[in-house]
mmCIF file of the N, C-alpha and C atoms, coordinates in Angstrom:
data_MODEL
# 
_entry.id   MODEL 
# 
loop_
_atom_site.group_PDB 
_atom_site.id 
_atom_site.type_symbol 
_atom_site.label_atom_id 
_atom_site.label_alt_id 
_atom_site.label_comp_id 
_atom_site.label_asym_id 
_atom_site.label_entity_id 
_atom_site.label_seq_id 
_atom_site.pdbx_PDB_ins_code 
_atom_site.Cartn_x 
_atom_site.Cartn_y 
_atom_site.Cartn_z 
_atom_site.occupancy 
_atom_site.B_iso_or_equiv 
_atom_site.pdbx_formal_charge 
_atom_site.auth_seq_id 
_atom_site.auth_comp_id 
_atom_site.auth_asym_id 
_atom_site.auth_atom_id 
_atom_site.pdbx_PDB_model_num 
ATOM 1   N N  . MET A 1 1  ? -41.143  82.723 -18.309 1.00 0.00 ? 1  MET A N  1 
ATOM 2   C CA . MET A 1 1  ? -41.038  83.578 -17.156 1.00 0.00 ? 1  MET A CA 1 
ATOM 3   C C  . MET A 1 1  ? -41.357  82.725 -15.928 1.00 0.00 ? 1  MET A C  1 
ATOM 4   N N  . THR A 1 2  ? -40.583  82.900 -14.880 1.00 0.00 ? 2  THR A N  1 
ATOM 5   C CA . THR A 1 2  ? -40.838  82.123 -13.673 1.00 0.00 ? 2  THR A CA 1 
ATOM 6   C C  . THR A 1 2  ? -42.018  82.720 -12.907 1.00 0.00 ? 2  THR A C  1 
ATOM 7   N N  . ALA A 1 3  ? -42.590  81.918 -12.042 1.00 0.00 ? 3  ALA A N  1 
ATOM 8   C CA . ALA A 1 3  ? -43.701  82.384 -11.218 1.00 0.00 ? 3  ALA A CA 1 
ATOM 9   C C  . ALA A 1 3  ? -43.258  83.548 -10.346 1.00 0.00 ? 3  ALA A C  1 
ATOM 10  N N  . THR A 1 4  ? -42.039  83.504 -9.846  1.00 0.00 ? 4  THR A N  1 
ATOM 11  C CA . THR A 1 4  ? -41.520  84.594 -9.023  1.00 0.00 ? 4  THR A CA 1 
ATOM 12  C C  . THR A 1 4  ? -41.441  85.880 -9.828  1.00 0.00 ? 4  THR A C  1 
ATOM 13  N N  . GLU A 1 5  ? -40.907  85.792 -11.054 1.00 0.00 ? 5  GLU A N  1 
ATOM 14  C CA . GLU A 1 5  ? -40.825  86.978 -11.914 1.00 0.00 ? 5  GLU A CA 1 
ATOM 15  C C  . GLU A 1 5  ? -42.215  87.520 -12.238 1.00 0.00 ? 5  GLU A C  1 
ATOM 16  N N  . ALA A 1 6  ? -43.128  86.620 -12.526 1.00 0.00 ? 6  ALA A N  1 
ATOM 17  C CA . ALA A 1 6  ? -44.493  87.038 -12.856 1.00 0.00 ? 6  ALA A CA 1 
ATOM 18  C C  . ALA A 1 6  ? -45.142  87.726 -11.663 1.00 0.00 ? 6  ALA A C  1 
ATOM 19  N N  . GLY A 1 7  ? -44.916  87.186 -10.466 1.00 0.00 ? 7  GLY A N  1 
ATOM 20  C CA . GLY A 1 7  ? -45.493  87.783 -9.268  1.00 0.00 ? 7  GLY A CA 1 
ATOM 21  C C  . GLY A 1 7  ? -44.928  89.164 -8.986  1.00 0.00 ? 7  GLY A C  1 
ATOM 22  N N  . ARG A 1 8  ? -43.644  89.339 -9.207  1.00 0.00 ? 8  ARG A N  1 
ATOM 23  C CA . ARG A 1 8  ? -43.005  90.623 -8.940  1.00 0.00 ? 8  ARG A CA 1 
ATOM 24  C C  . ARG A 1 8  ? -43.382  91.693 -9.959  1.00 0.00 ? 8  ARG A C  1 
ATOM 25  N N  . SER A 1 9  ? -43.738  91.272 -11.154 1.00 0.00 ? 9  SER A N  1 
ATOM 26  C CA . SER A 1 9  ? -44.033  92.246 -12.213 1.00 0.00 ? 9  SER A CA 1 
ATOM 27  C C  . SER A 1 9  ? -45.362  91.933 -12.895 1.00 0.00 ? 9  SER A C  1 
ATOM 28  N N  . PHE A 1 10 ? -46.363  91.624 -12.068 1.00 0.00 ? 10 PHE A N  1 
ATOM 29  C CA . PHE A 1 10 ? -47.645  91.203 -12.629 1.00 0.00 ? 10 PHE A CA 1 
ATOM 30  C C  . PHE A 1 10 ? -48.280  92.279 -13.512 1.00 0.00 ? 10 PHE A C  1 
ATOM 31  N N  . SER A 1 11 ? -48.125  93.527 -13.148 1.00 0.00 ? 11 SER A N  1 
ATOM 32  C CA . SER A 1 11 ? -48.666  94.612 -13.973 1.00 0.00 ? 11 SER A CA 1 
ATOM 33  C C  . SER A 1 11 ? -48.031  94.592 -15.359 1.00 0.00 ? 11 SER A C  1 
ATOM 34  N N  . ALA A 1 12 ? -46.732  94.341 -15.424 1.00 0.00 ? 12 ALA A N  1 
ATOM 35  C CA . ALA A 1 12 ? -46.040  94.268 -16.715 1.00 0.00 ? 12 ALA A CA 1 
ATOM 36  C C  . ALA A 1 12 ? -46.510  93.055 -17.513 1.00 0.00 ? 12 ALA A C  1 
ATOM 37  N N  . VAL A 1 13 ? -46.780  91.953 -16.815 1.00 0.00 ? 13 VAL A N  1 
ATOM 38  C CA . VAL A 1 13 ? -47.292  90.750 -17.476 1.00 0.00 ? 13 VAL A CA 1 
ATOM 39  C C  . VAL A 1 13 ? -48.636  91.067 -18.126 1.00 0.00 ? 13 VAL A C  1 
ATOM 40  N N  . LEU A 1 14 ? -49.498  91.766 -17.394 1.00 0.00 ? 14 LEU A N  1 
ATOM 41  C CA . LEU A 1 14 ? -50.802  92.135 -17.953 1.00 0.00 ? 14 LEU A CA 1 
ATOM 42  C C  . LEU A 1 14 ? -50.654  93.089 -19.130 1.00 0.00 ? 14 LEU A C  1 
ATOM 43  N N  . ASP A 1 15 ? -49.679  93.997 -19.036 1.00 0.00 ? 15 ASP A N  1 
ATOM 44  C CA . ASP A 1 15 ? -49.430  94.901 -20.162 1.00 0.00 ? 15 ASP A CA 1 
ATOM 45  C C  . ASP A 1 15 ? -49.022  94.122 -21.404 1.00 0.00 ? 15 ASP A C  1 
ATOM 46  N N  . LEU A 1 16 ? -48.159  93.132 -21.238 1.00 0.00 ? 16 LEU A N  1 
ATOM 47  C CA . LEU A 1 16 ? -47.726  92.302 -22.371 1.00 0.00 ? 16 LEU A CA 1 
ATOM 48  C C  . LEU A 1 16 ? -48.914  91.562 -22.987 1.00 0.00 ? 16 LEU A C  1 
ATOM 49  N N  . ALA A 1 17 ? -49.753  90.996 -22.131 1.00 0.00 ? 17 ALA A N  1 
ATOM 50  C CA . ALA A 1 17 ? -50.921  90.265 -22.632 1.00 0.00 ? 17 ALA A CA 1 
ATOM 51  C C  . ALA A 1 17 ? -51.855  91.202 -23.388 1.00 0.00 ? 17 ALA A C  1 
ATOM 52  N N  . SER A 1 18 ? -52.037  92.406 -22.873 1.00 0.00 ? 18 SER A N  1 
ATOM 53  C CA . SER A 1 18 ? -52.935  93.342 -23.551 1.00 0.00 ? 18 SER A CA 1 
ATOM 54  C C  . SER A 1 18 ? -52.372  93.797 -24.893 1.00 0.00 ? 18 SER A C  1 
ATOM 55  N N  . GLU A 1 19 ? -51.055  93.653 -25.069 1.00 0.00 ? 19 GLU A N  1 
ATOM 56  C CA . GLU A 1 19 ? -50.414  94.004 -26.343 1.00 0.00 ? 19 GLU A CA 1 
ATOM 57  C C  . GLU A 1 19 ? -50.359  92.820 -27.304 1.00 0.00 ? 19 GLU A C  1 
ATOM 58  N N  . GLY A 1 20 ? -50.937  91.677 -26.898 1.00 0.00 ? 20 GLY A N  1 
ATOM 59  C CA . GLY A 1 20 ? -51.001  90.525 -27.789 1.00 0.00 ? 20 GLY A CA 1 
ATOM 60  C C  . GLY A 1 20 ? -50.012  89.422 -27.497 1.00 0.00 ? 20 GLY A C  1 
ATOM 61  N N  . GLU A 1 21 ? -49.214  89.563 -26.454 1.00 0.00 ? 21 GLU A N  1 
ATOM 62  C CA . GLU A 1 21 ? -48.220  88.545 -26.114 1.00 0.00 ? 21 GLU A CA 1 
ATOM 63  C C  . GLU A 1 21 ? -48.862  87.402 -25.325 1.00 0.00 ? 21 GLU A C  1 
ATOM 64  N N  . THR A 1 22 ? -48.347  86.199 -25.530 1.00 0.00 ? 22 THR A N  1 
ATOM 65  C CA . THR A 1 22 ? -48.706  85.043 -24.713 1.00 0.00 ? 22 THR A CA 1 
ATOM 66  C C  . THR A 1 22 ? -47.545  84.805 -23.760 1.00 0.00 ? 22 THR A C  1 
ATOM 67  N N  . ILE A 1 23 ? -47.841  84.701 -22.470 1.00 0.00 ? 23 ILE A N  1 
ATOM 68  C CA . ILE A 1 23 ? -46.794  84.558 -21.458 1.00 0.00 ? 23 ILE A CA 1 
ATOM 69  C C  . ILE A 1 23 ? -46.922  83.191 -20.802 1.00 0.00 ? 23 ILE A C  1 
ATOM 70  N N  . SER A 1 24 ? -45.836  82.425 -20.832 1.00 0.00 ? 24 SER A N  1 
ATOM 71  C CA . SER A 1 24 ? -45.797  81.126 -20.173 1.00 0.00 ? 24 SER A CA 1 
ATOM 72  C C  . SER A 1 24 ? -45.152  81.306 -18.804 1.00 0.00 ? 24 SER A C  1 
ATOM 73  N N  . ILE A 1 25 ? -45.780  80.748 -17.782 1.00 0.00 ? 25 ILE A N  1 
ATOM 74  C CA . ILE A 1 25 ? -45.290  80.861 -16.410 1.00 0.00 ? 25 ILE A CA 1 
ATOM 75  C C  . ILE A 1 25 ? -44.797  79.485 -15.980 1.00 0.00 ? 25 ILE A C  1 
ATOM 76  N N  . THR A 1 26 ? -43.581  79.452 -15.464 1.00 0.00 ? 26 THR A N  1 
ATOM 77  C CA . THR A 1 26 ? -42.995  78.191 -15.007 1.00 0.00 ? 26 THR A CA 1 
ATOM 78  C C  . THR A 1 26 ? -42.701  78.240 -13.517 1.00 0.00 ? 26 THR A C  1 
ATOM 79  N N  . ARG A 1 27 ? -42.706  77.066 -12.925 1.00 0.00 ? 27 ARG A N  1 
ATOM 80  C CA . ARG A 1 27 ? -42.312  76.914 -11.524 1.00 0.00 ? 27 ARG A CA 1 
ATOM 81  C C  . ARG A 1 27 ? -41.460  75.653 -11.458 1.00 0.00 ? 27 ARG A C  1 
ATOM 82  N N  . GLY A 1 28 ? -40.247  75.813 -10.979 1.00 0.00 ? 28 GLY A N  1 
ATOM 83  C CA . GLY A 1 28 ? -39.341  74.661 -10.915 1.00 0.00 ? 28 GLY A CA 1 
ATOM 84  C C  . GLY A 1 28 ? -39.031  74.094 -12.289 1.00 0.00 ? 28 GLY A C  1 
ATOM 85  N N  . GLY A 1 29 ? -39.058  74.952 -13.296 1.00 0.00 ? 29 GLY A N  1 
ATOM 86  C CA . GLY A 1 29 ? -38.743  74.517 -14.652 1.00 0.00 ? 29 GLY A CA 1 
ATOM 87  C C  . GLY A 1 29 ? -39.903  73.884 -15.403 1.00 0.00 ? 29 GLY A C  1 
ATOM 88  N N  . GLU A 1 30 ? -41.061  73.761 -14.759 1.00 0.00 ? 30 GLU A N  1 
ATOM 89  C CA . GLU A 1 30 ? -42.225  73.163 -15.420 1.00 0.00 ? 30 GLU A CA 1 
ATOM 90  C C  . GLU A 1 30 ? -43.287  74.221 -15.674 1.00 0.00 ? 30 GLU A C  1 
ATOM 91  N N  . LEU A 1 31 ? -43.925  74.113 -16.815 1.00 0.00 ? 31 LEU A N  1 
ATOM 92  C CA . LEU A 1 31 ? -44.994  75.042 -17.174 1.00 0.00 ? 31 LEU A CA 1 
ATOM 93  C C  . LEU A 1 31 ? -46.177  74.847 -16.222 1.00 0.00 ? 31 LEU A C  1 
ATOM 94  N N  . VAL A 1 32 ? -46.618  75.945 -15.596 1.00 0.00 ? 32 VAL A N  1 
ATOM 95  C CA . VAL A 1 32 ? -47.759  75.865 -14.682 1.00 0.00 ? 32 VAL A CA 1 
ATOM 96  C C  . VAL A 1 32 ? -48.942  76.709 -15.147 1.00 0.00 ? 32 VAL A C  1 
ATOM 97  N N  . ALA A 1 33 ? -48.692  77.674 -16.022 1.00 0.00 ? 33 ALA A N  1 
ATOM 98  C CA . ALA A 1 33 ? -49.782  78.525 -16.499 1.00 0.00 ? 33 ALA A CA 1 
ATOM 99  C C  . ALA A 1 33 ? -49.375  79.225 -17.779 1.00 0.00 ? 33 ALA A C  1 
ATOM 100 N N  . THR A 1 34 ? -50.384  79.625 -18.512 1.00 0.00 ? 34 THR A N  1 
ATOM 101 C CA . THR A 1 34 ? -50.175  80.432 -19.707 1.00 0.00 ? 34 THR A CA 1 
ATOM 102 C C  . THR A 1 34 ? -51.171  81.572 -19.652 1.00 0.00 ? 34 THR A C  1 
ATOM 103 N N  . ILE A 1 35 ? -50.674  82.777 -19.791 1.00 0.00 ? 35 ILE A N  1 
ATOM 104 C CA . ILE A 1 35 ? -51.532  83.955 -19.829 1.00 0.00 ? 35 ILE A CA 1 
ATOM 105 C C  . ILE A 1 35 ? -51.596  84.396 -21.284 1.00 0.00 ? 35 ILE A C  1 
ATOM 106 N N  . VAL A 1 36 ? -52.812  84.457 -21.801 1.00 0.00 ? 36 VAL A N  1 
ATOM 107 C CA . VAL A 1 36 ? -53.001  84.796 -23.215 1.00 0.00 ? 36 VAL A CA 1 
ATOM 108 C C  . VAL A 1 36 ? -53.782  86.093 -23.334 1.00 0.00 ? 36 VAL A C  1 
ATOM 109 N N  . PRO A 1 37 ? -53.599  86.803 -24.448 1.00 0.00 ? 37 PRO A N  1 
ATOM 110 C CA . PRO A 1 37 ? -54.369  88.023 -24.657 1.00 0.00 ? 37 PRO A CA 1 
ATOM 111 C C  . PRO A 1 37 ? -55.844  87.698 -24.829 1.00 0.00 ? 37 PRO A C  1 
ATOM 112 N N  . PRO A 1 38 ? -56.708  88.659 -24.538 1.00 0.00 ? 38 PRO A N  1 
ATOM 113 C CA . PRO A 1 38 ? -58.142  88.418 -24.719 1.00 0.00 ? 38 PRO A CA 1 
ATOM 114 C C  . PRO A 1 38 ? -58.488  88.293 -26.191 1.00 0.00 ? 38 PRO A C  1 
ATOM 115 N N  . VAL A 1 39 ? -59.535  87.551 -26.454 1.00 0.00 ? 39 VAL A N  1 
ATOM 116 C CA . VAL A 1 39 ? -60.031  87.426 -27.823 1.00 0.00 ? 39 VAL A CA 1 
ATOM 117 C C  . VAL A 1 39 ? -60.870  88.663 -28.108 1.00 0.00 ? 39 VAL A C  1 
ATOM 118 N N  . ARG A 1 40 ? -60.507  89.356 -29.140 1.00 0.00 ? 40 ARG A N  1 
ATOM 119 C CA . ARG A 1 40 ? -61.256  90.552 -29.541 1.00 0.00 ? 40 ARG A CA 1 
ATOM 120 C C  . ARG A 1 40 ? -61.867  90.283 -30.909 1.00 0.00 ? 40 ARG A C  1 
ATOM 121 N N  . SER A 1 41 ? -63.172  90.312 -30.944 1.00 0.00 ? 41 SER A N  1 
ATOM 122 C CA . SER A 1 41 ? -63.875  90.006 -32.176 1.00 0.00 ? 41 SER A CA 1 
ATOM 123 C C  . SER A 1 41 ? -64.339  91.289 -32.861 1.00 0.00 ? 41 SER A C  1 
ATOM 124 N N  . ASN A 1 42 ? -64.274  91.273 -34.177 1.00 0.00 ? 42 ASN A N  1 
ATOM 125 C CA . ASN A 1 42 ? -64.762  92.425 -34.939 1.00 0.00 ? 42 ASN A CA 1 
ATOM 126 C C  . ASN A 1 42 ? -66.075  92.104 -35.640 1.00 0.00 ? 42 ASN A C  1 
ATOM 127 N N  . GLY A 1 43 ? -66.681  90.995 -35.278 1.00 0.00 ? 43 GLY A N  1 
ATOM 128 C CA . GLY A 1 43 ? -67.951  90.615 -35.871 1.00 0.00 ? 43 GLY A CA 1 
ATOM 129 C C  . GLY A 1 43 ? -67.801  89.677 -37.060 1.00 0.00 ? 43 GLY A C  1 
ATOM 130 N N  . ALA A 1 44 ? -66.584  89.464 -37.531 1.00 0.00 ? 44 ALA A N  1 
ATOM 131 C CA . ALA A 1 44 ? -66.374  88.591 -38.695 1.00 0.00 ? 44 ALA A CA 1 
ATOM 132 C C  . ALA A 1 44 ? -66.829  87.164 -38.411 1.00 0.00 ? 44 ALA A C  1 
ATOM 133 N N  . ALA A 1 45 ? -66.631  86.687 -37.172 1.00 0.00 ? 45 ALA A N  1 
ATOM 134 C CA . ALA A 1 45 ? -67.043  85.325 -36.823 1.00 0.00 ? 45 ALA A CA 1 
ATOM 135 C C  . ALA A 1 45 ? -68.557  85.184 -36.887 1.00 0.00 ? 45 ALA A C  1 
ATOM 136 N N  . ILE A 1 46 ? -69.279  86.207 -36.461 1.00 0.00 ? 46 ILE A N  1 
ATOM 137 C CA . ILE A 1 46 ? -70.740  86.159 -36.514 1.00 0.00 ? 46 ILE A CA 1 
ATOM 138 C C  . ILE A 1 46 ? -71.212  86.158 -37.964 1.00 0.00 ? 46 ILE A C  1 
ATOM 139 N N  . ILE A 1 47 ? -70.607  86.983 -38.790 1.00 0.00 ? 47 ILE A N  1 
ATOM 140 C CA . ILE A 1 47 ? -70.980  87.031 -40.210 1.00 0.00 ? 47 ILE A CA 1 
ATOM 141 C C  . ILE A 1 47 ? -70.682  85.699 -40.879 1.00 0.00 ? 47 ILE A C  1 
ATOM 142 N N  . ALA A 1 48 ? -69.540  85.103 -40.561 1.00 0.00 ? 48 ALA A N  1 
ATOM 143 C CA . ALA A 1 48 ? -69.181  83.802 -41.144 1.00 0.00 ? 48 ALA A CA 1 
ATOM 144 C C  . ALA A 1 48 ? -70.157  82.721 -40.695 1.00 0.00 ? 48 ALA A C  1 
ATOM 145 N N  . ALA A 1 49 ? -70.527  82.718 -39.419 1.00 0.00 ? 49 ALA A N  1 
ATOM 146 C CA . ALA A 1 49 ? -71.475  81.717 -38.920 1.00 0.00 ? 49 ALA A CA 1 
ATOM 147 C C  . ALA A 1 49 ? -72.833  81.901 -39.594 1.00 0.00 ? 49 ALA A C  1 
ATOM 148 N N  . TYR A 1 50 ? -73.259  83.126 -39.765 1.00 0.00 ? 50 TYR A N  1 
ATOM 149 C CA . TYR A 1 50 ? -74.538  83.388 -40.430 1.00 0.00 ? 50 TYR A CA 1 
ATOM 150 C C  . TYR A 1 50 ? -74.489  82.907 -41.873 1.00 0.00 ? 50 TYR A C  1 
ATOM 151 N N  . ALA A 1 51 ? -73.365  83.117 -42.553 1.00 0.00 ? 51 ALA A N  1 
ATOM 152 C CA . ALA A 1 51 ? -73.229  82.676 -43.946 1.00 0.00 ? 51 ALA A CA 1 
ATOM 153 C C  . ALA A 1 51 ? -73.288  81.160 -44.048 1.00 0.00 ? 51 ALA A C  1 
ATOM 154 N N  . ASP A 1 52 ? -72.748  80.466 -43.041 1.00 0.00 ? 52 ASP A N  1 
ATOM 155 C CA . ASP A 1 52 ? -72.737  79.003 -43.046 1.00 0.00 ? 52 ASP A CA 1 
ATOM 156 C C  . ASP A 1 52 ? -74.085  78.406 -42.633 1.00 0.00 ? 52 ASP A C  1 
ATOM 157 N N  . HIS A 1 53 ? -74.848  79.140 -41.836 1.00 0.00 ? 53 HIS A N  1 
ATOM 158 C CA . HIS A 1 53 ? -76.089  78.610 -41.263 1.00 0.00 ? 53 HIS A CA 1 
ATOM 159 C C  . HIS A 1 53 ? -77.229  79.607 -41.448 1.00 0.00 ? 53 HIS A C  1 
ATOM 160 N N  . ARG A 1 54 ? -77.665  79.741 -42.643 1.00 0.00 ? 54 ARG A N  1 
ATOM 161 C CA . ARG A 1 54 ? -78.754  80.688 -42.932 1.00 0.00 ? 54 ARG A CA 1 
ATOM 162 C C  . ARG A 1 54 ? -80.043  80.206 -42.250 1.00 0.00 ? 54 ARG A C  1 
ATOM 163 N N  . PRO A 1 55 ? -80.768  81.137 -41.626 1.00 0.00 ? 55 PRO A N  1 
ATOM 164 C CA . PRO A 1 55 ? -82.010  80.730 -40.968 1.00 0.00 ? 55 PRO A CA 1 
ATOM 165 C C  . PRO A 1 55 ? -83.087  80.368 -41.990 1.00 0.00 ? 55 PRO A C  1 
ATOM 166 N N  . ASP A 1 56 ? -83.999  79.548 -41.569 1.00 0.00 ? 56 ASP A N  1 
ATOM 167 C CA . ASP A 1 56 ? -85.149  79.172 -42.373 1.00 0.00 ? 56 ASP A CA 1 
ATOM 168 C C  . ASP A 1 56 ? -85.980  80.435 -42.628 1.00 0.00 ? 56 ASP A C  1 
ATOM 169 N N  . PRO A 1 57 ? -86.289  80.755 -43.891 1.00 0.00 ? 57 PRO A N  1 
ATOM 170 C CA . PRO A 1 57 ? -87.059  81.975 -44.180 1.00 0.00 ? 57 PRO A CA 1 
ATOM 171 C C  . PRO A 1 57 ? -88.389  82.033 -43.431 1.00 0.00 ? 57 PRO A C  1 
ATOM 172 N N  . ALA A 1 58 ? -89.045  80.899 -43.260 1.00 0.00 ? 58 ALA A N  1 
ATOM 173 C CA . ALA A 1 58 ? -90.324  80.892 -42.543 1.00 0.00 ? 58 ALA A CA 1 
ATOM 174 C C  . ALA A 1 58 ? -90.111  81.282 -41.085 1.00 0.00 ? 58 ALA A C  1 
ATOM 175 N N  . PHE A 1 59 ? -89.023  80.823 -40.491 1.00 0.00 ? 59 PHE A N  1 
ATOM 176 C CA . PHE A 1 59 ? -88.714  81.177 -39.109 1.00 0.00 ? 59 PHE A CA 1 
ATOM 177 C C  . PHE A 1 59 ? -88.429  82.672 -39.009 1.00 0.00 ? 59 PHE A C  1 
ATOM 178 N N  . ALA A 1 60 ? -87.701  83.199 -39.969 1.00 0.00 ? 60 ALA A N  1 
ATOM 179 C CA . ALA A 1 60 ? -87.407  84.633 -39.975 1.00 0.00 ? 60 ALA A CA 1 
ATOM 180 C C  . ALA A 1 60 ? -88.705  85.436 -40.092 1.00 0.00 ? 60 ALA A C  1 
ATOM 181 N N  . ASP A 1 61 ? -89.645  84.958 -40.916 1.00 0.00 ? 61 ASP A N  1 
ATOM 182 C CA . ASP A 1 61 ? -90.941  85.634 -41.038 1.00 0.00 ? 61 ASP A CA 1 
ATOM 183 C C  . ASP A 1 61 ? -91.712  85.582 -39.717 1.00 0.00 ? 61 ASP A C  1 
ATOM 184 N N  . ASP A 1 62 ? -91.660  84.423 -39.041 1.00 0.00 ? 62 ASP A N  1 
ATOM 185 C CA . ASP A 1 62 ? -92.330  84.290 -37.739 1.00 0.00 ? 62 ASP A CA 1 
ATOM 186 C C  . ASP A 1 62 ? -91.741  85.259 -36.727 1.00 0.00 ? 62 ASP A C  1 
ATOM 187 N N  . LEU A 1 63 ? -90.431  85.413 -36.731 1.00 0.00 ? 63 LEU A N  1 
ATOM 188 C CA . LEU A 1 63 ? -89.798  86.361 -35.814 1.00 0.00 ? 63 LEU A CA 1 
ATOM 189 C C  . LEU A 1 63 ? -90.224  87.787 -36.111 1.00 0.00 ? 63 LEU A C  1 
ATOM 190 N N  . GLU A 1 64 ? -90.295  88.123 -37.370 1.00 0.00 ? 64 GLU A N  1 
ATOM 191 C CA . GLU A 1 64 ? -90.714  89.473 -37.757 1.00 0.00 ? 64 GLU A CA 1 
ATOM 192 C C  . GLU A 1 64 ? -92.156  89.730 -37.324 1.00 0.00 ? 64 GLU A C  1 
ATOM 193 N N  . THR A 1 65 ? -93.026  88.757 -37.511 1.00 0.00 ? 65 THR A N  1 
ATOM 194 C CA . THR A 1 65 ? -94.421  88.902 -37.091 1.00 0.00 ? 65 THR A CA 1 
ATOM 195 C C  . THR A 1 65 ? -94.507  89.073 -35.578 1.00 0.00 ? 65 THR A C  1 
ATOM 196 N N  . ALA A 1 66 ? -93.775  88.254 -34.839 1.00 0.00 ? 66 ALA A N  1 
ATOM 197 C CA . ALA A 1 66 ? -93.775  88.369 -33.373 1.00 0.00 ? 66 ALA A CA 1 
ATOM 198 C C  . ALA A 1 66 ? -93.243  89.728 -32.943 1.00 0.00 ? 66 ALA A C  1 
ATOM 199 N N  . HIS A 1 67 ? -92.215  90.194 -33.607 1.00 0.00 ? 67 HIS A N  1 
ATOM 200 C CA . HIS A 1 67 ? -91.645  91.503 -33.276 1.00 0.00 ? 67 HIS A CA 1 
ATOM 201 C C  . HIS A 1 67 ? -92.683  92.609 -33.493 1.00 0.00 ? 67 HIS A C  1 
ATOM 202 N N  . ARG A 1 68 ? -93.373  92.561 -34.626 1.00 0.00 ? 68 ARG A N  1 
ATOM 203 C CA . ARG A 1 68 ? -94.411  93.554 -34.893 1.00 0.00 ? 68 ARG A CA 1 
ATOM 204 C C  . ARG A 1 68 ? -95.519  93.478 -33.846 1.00 0.00 ? 68 ARG A C  1 
ATOM 205 N N  . ASP A 1 69 ? -95.956  92.252 -33.509 1.00 0.00 ? 69 ASP A N  1 
ATOM 206 C CA . ASP A 1 69 ? -97.032  92.076 -32.531 1.00 0.00 ? 69 ASP A CA 1 
ATOM 207 C C  . ASP A 1 69 ? -96.646  92.615 -31.159 1.00 0.00 ? 69 ASP A C  1 
ATOM 208 N N  . LEU A 1 70 ? -95.416  92.423 -30.766 1.00 0.00 ? 70 LEU A N  1 
ATOM 209 C CA . LEU A 1 70 ? -94.974  92.874 -29.446 1.00 0.00 ? 70 LEU A CA 1 
ATOM 210 C C  . LEU A 1 70 ? -94.858  94.382 -29.354 1.00 0.00 ? 70 LEU A C  1 
ATOM 211 N N  . ASN A 1 71 ? -94.739  95.043 -30.472 1.00 0.00 ? 71 ASN A N  1 
ATOM 212 C CA . ASN A 1 71 ? -94.599  96.495 -30.460 1.00 0.00 ? 71 ASN A CA 1 
ATOM 213 C C  . ASN A 1 71 ? -95.922  97.225 -30.638 1.00 0.00 ? 71 ASN A C  1 
ATOM 214 N N  . LEU A 1 72 ? -97.033  96.501 -30.641 1.00 0.00 ? 72 LEU A N  1 
ATOM 215 C CA . LEU A 1 72 ? -98.342  97.147 -30.742 1.00 0.00 ? 72 LEU A CA 1 
ATOM 216 C C  . LEU A 1 72 ? -98.669  97.820 -29.417 1.00 0.00 ? 72 LEU A C  1 
ATOM 217 N N  . PRO A 1 73 ? -99.409  98.915 -29.459 1.00 0.00 ? 73 PRO A N  1 
ATOM 218 C CA . PRO A 1 73 ? -99.844  99.543 -28.203 1.00 0.00 ? 73 PRO A CA 1 
ATOM 219 C C  . PRO A 1 73 ? -100.692 98.568 -27.389 1.00 0.00 ? 73 PRO A C  1 
ATOM 220 N N  . GLU A 1 74 ? -100.629 98.690 -26.076 1.00 0.00 ? 74 GLU A N  1 
ATOM 221 C CA . GLU A 1 74 ? -101.320 97.760 -25.175 1.00 0.00 ? 74 GLU A CA 1 
ATOM 222 C C  . GLU A 1 74 ? -102.818 97.663 -25.454 1.00 0.00 ? 74 GLU A C  1 
ATOM 223 N N  . GLU A 1 75 ? -103.489 98.795 -25.762 1.00 0.00 ? 75 GLU A N  1 
ATOM 224 C CA . GLU A 1 75 ? -104.930 98.763 -25.965 1.00 0.00 ? 75 GLU A CA 1 
ATOM 225 C C  . GLU A 1 75 ? -105.334 98.020 -27.243 1.00 0.00 ? 75 GLU A C  1 
ATOM 226 N N  . VAL A 1 76 ? -104.429 97.817 -28.169 1.00 0.00 ? 76 VAL A N  1 
ATOM 227 C CA . VAL A 1 76 ? -104.734 97.120 -29.408 1.00 0.00 ? 76 VAL A CA 1 
ATOM 228 C C  . VAL A 1 76 ? -104.502 95.630 -29.265 1.00 0.00 ? 76 VAL A C  1 
ATOM 229 N N  . ARG A 1 77 ? -103.552 95.249 -28.451 1.00 0.00 ? 77 ARG A N  1 
ATOM 230 C CA . ARG A 1 77 ? -103.173 93.844 -28.320 1.00 0.00 ? 77 ARG A CA 1 
ATOM 231 C C  . ARG A 1 77 ? -104.108 93.116 -27.357 1.00 0.00 ? 77 ARG A C  1 
ATOM 232 N N  . ASP A 1 78 ? -104.634 91.969 -27.782 1.00 0.00 ? 78 ASP A N  1 
ATOM 233 C CA . ASP A 1 78 ? -105.473 91.127 -26.932 1.00 0.00 ? 78 ASP A CA 1 
ATOM 234 C C  . ASP A 1 78 ? -104.605 89.987 -26.405 1.00 0.00 ? 78 ASP A C  1 
ATOM 235 N N  . PRO A 1 79 ? -104.270 89.960 -25.110 1.00 0.00 ? 79 PRO A N  1 
ATOM 236 C CA . PRO A 1 79 ? -103.372 88.920 -24.596 1.00 0.00 ? 79 PRO A CA 1 
ATOM 237 C C  . PRO A 1 79 ? -103.974 87.519 -24.651 1.00 0.00 ? 79 PRO A C  1 
ATOM 238 N N  . TRP A 1 80 ? -105.282 87.408 -24.820 1.00 0.00 ? 80 TRP A N  1 
ATOM 239 C CA . TRP A 1 80 ? -105.931 86.097 -24.848 1.00 0.00 ? 80 TRP A CA 1 
ATOM 240 C C  . TRP A 1 80 ? -106.117 85.582 -26.267 1.00 0.00 ? 80 TRP A C  1 
ATOM 241 N N  . ASP A 1 81 ? -105.859 86.431 -27.247 1.00 0.00 ? 81 ASP A N  1 
ATOM 242 C CA . ASP A 1 81 ? -106.002 86.038 -28.641 1.00 0.00 ? 81 ASP A CA 1 
ATOM 243 C C  . ASP A 1 81 ? -104.824 85.159 -29.035 1.00 0.00 ? 81 ASP A C  1 
ATOM 244 N N  . GLU A 1 82 ? -105.109 83.927 -29.448 1.00 0.00 ? 82 GLU A N  1 
ATOM 245 C CA . GLU A 1 82 ? -104.050 83.005 -29.854 1.00 0.00 ? 82 GLU A CA 1 
ATOM 246 C C  . GLU A 1 82 ? -103.742 83.096 -31.343 1.00 0.00 ? 82 GLU A C  1 
ATOM 247 N N  . GLY A 1 83 ? -104.456 83.875 -32.062 1.00 0.00 ? 83 GLY A N  1 
ATOM 248 C CA . GLY A 1 83 ? -104.306 83.960 -33.499 1.00 0.00 ? 83 GLY A CA 1 
ATOM 249 C C  . GLY A 1 83 ? -103.383 85.025 -33.840 1.00 0.00 ? 83 GLY A C  1 
# 
């Protein structure tokens, strides 16, 4: 698609991209831009990354302890206690 065509029908170009189309924009016969659809993730990439890089169990335990400590009522928590 030429830059002129893209400019005249930019709303249609965006509609195409939202439907999964990749649009190449040319000016003077040379490619000047490519409009691609957005990446939509369903969480599979996060699950795959977690499967490849399992956290250290000790680190996970430390996070759980910190989470529990942070949710204690203010009167129970001693901000100066390092233990």
